[in-house]
C-alpha positions as CSV (number, residue, x, y, z in Angstrom):
1,X,1.8,-44.5,11.7
2,X,-1.1,-43.1,9.7
3,X,-1.8,-39.4,10.5
4,X,-4.2,-36.9,8.9
5,X,-4.1,-33.2,9.7
6,X,-6.8,-31.0,8.3
7,X,-6.5,-27.2,7.9
8,X,-8.1,-24.3,6.0
9,X,-11.3,-23.9,7.9
10,X,-12.5,-20.4,8.6
11,X,-15.4,-18.0,8.9
12,X,-16.6,-17.0,5.4
13,X,-19.6,-15.1,4.1
14,X,-22.3,-16.8,2.1
15,X,-21.2,-17.2,-1.5
16,X,-17.6,-17.3,-0.6
17,X,-15.0,-20.0,-1.1
18,X,-12.6,-22.0,1.0
19,X,-10.0,-24.7,0.3
20,X,-9.5,-27.4,2.9
21,X,-6.4,-29.4,3.1
22,X,-5.7,-32.8,4.7
23,X,-1.9,-33.5,5.0
24,X,-1.3,-37.2,5.2
25,X,1.6,-39.1,6.6
26,X,2.4,-42.8,7.0
27,X,0.8,-43.8,3.7
28,X,0.6,-42.5,0.1
29,X,-2.7,-40.7,-0.7
30,X,-2.6,-41.8,-4.4
31,X,-3.0,-45.4,-3.3
32,X,-6.1,-45.3,-1.2
33,X,-9.7,-44.2,-1.4
34,X,-10.1,-41.0,0.6
35,X,-13.2,-39.1,1.7
36,X,-14.3,-35.8,3.2
37,X,-17.1,-35.9,5.9
38,X,-18.7,-33.1,7.8
39,X,-20.6,-32.9,11.1
40,X,-22.9,-30.0,11.9
41,X,-24.0,-29.3,15.5
42,X,-26.7,-31.8,16.6
43,X,-26.4,-33.8,13.4
44,X,-24.8,-37.0,12.3
45,X,-21.5,-37.1,10.4
46,X,-22.2,-37.2,6.7
47,X,-20.2,-38.1,3.6
48,X,-19.4,-35.1,1.5
49,X,-17.0,-36.3,-1.2
50,X,-15.2,-39.4,-2.3
51,X,-12.1,-39.9,-4.4
52,X,-11.0,-43.4,-5.6
53,X,-7.5,-44.7,-5.4
54,X,-7.1,-45.0,-9.1
55,X,-9.3,-44.5,-12.1
56,X,-13.0,-44.2,-11.4
57,X,-14.7,-41.0,-10.7
58,X,-15.2,-38.7,-7.7
59,X,-18.6,-38.7,-6.0
60,X,-20.4,-36.0,-4.0
61,X,-23.3,-35.6,-1.7
62,X,-26.3,-34.1,-3.6
63,X,-26.2,-31.1,-1.3
64,X,-22.7,-30.1,-2.6
65,X,-22.7,-31.2,-6.2
66,X,-21.5,-28.5,-8.6
67,X,-20.1,-26.5,-5.7
68,X,-17.4,-28.7,-4.1
69,X,-14.5,-30.5,-5.6
70,X,-12.2,-33.1,-4.1
71,X,-8.7,-33.6,-5.4
72,X,-5.2,-34.7,-4.2
73,X,-1.6,-33.7,-4.8
74,X,0.5,-36.8,-4.9
75,X,3.7,-34.8,-4.5
76,X,2.6,-33.0,-1.4
77,X,0.7,-36.2,-0.2
78,X,-2.3,-34.0,0.5
79,X,-6.0,-34.3,0.0
80,X,-8.1,-31.1,-0.8
81,X,-11.7,-30.0,-0.8
82,X,-12.4,-26.9,-2.8
83,X,-15.6,-25.3,-1.6
84,X,-17.4,-22.6,-3.7
85,X,-20.7,-20.8,-3.4
86,X,-20.8,-21.6,0.3
87,X,-24.1,-21.6,2.1
88,X,-25.0,-21.3,5.8
89,X,-26.0,-25.0,5.8
90,X,-22.4,-25.9,4.9
91,X,-21.4,-24.8,8.4
92,X,-19.8,-27.9,10.1
93,X,-16.6,-29.5,11.2
94,X,-15.0,-31.1,8.2
95,X,-12.9,-34.3,8.5
96,X,-10.8,-36.3,6.1
97,X,-11.0,-40.1,6.3
98,X,-9.2,-43.1,4.9
99,X,-11.6,-46.1,5.0
100,X,-8.8,-48.7,4.7
101,X,-7.1,-47.6,7.9
102,X,-10.2,-46.3,9.7
103,X,-8.3,-43.1,10.3
104,X,-9.7,-39.7,10.9
105,X,-8.2,-36.3,11.2
106,X,-9.0,-33.9,14.1
107,X,-11.3,-31.8,11.9
108,X,-11.4,-28.2,10.8
109,X,-14.2,-25.8,11.5
110,X,-16.0,-24.1,8.6
111,X,-18.5,-21.4,9.5
112,X,-20.6,-19.7,6.8
113,X,-22.3,-16.6,8.1
114,X,-22.8,-12.9,7.3
């Protein structure tokens, strides 16, 4: 059974950093495309970052390029999102997603506020 569990969300001041984790079970993260999405209150869910299964390059929404970095640890079977230089507009619930299975985690709340 495919399961995704996000963690790492928190309240952080503007300019701060967070690292989100998505612990996966039921499949191997290195073998599949994986993505991070976010949804702010009153807005649609949007794609933040994409990592291919093998080769290729990562992709990011224009709003986070140069600040966010997606990666995975194949030993821990975990997907990460390193978020730096956080802004108030990054406030949202963040979800990891595996398109092949249509699976979503429960989300983790990130709030950027002074």
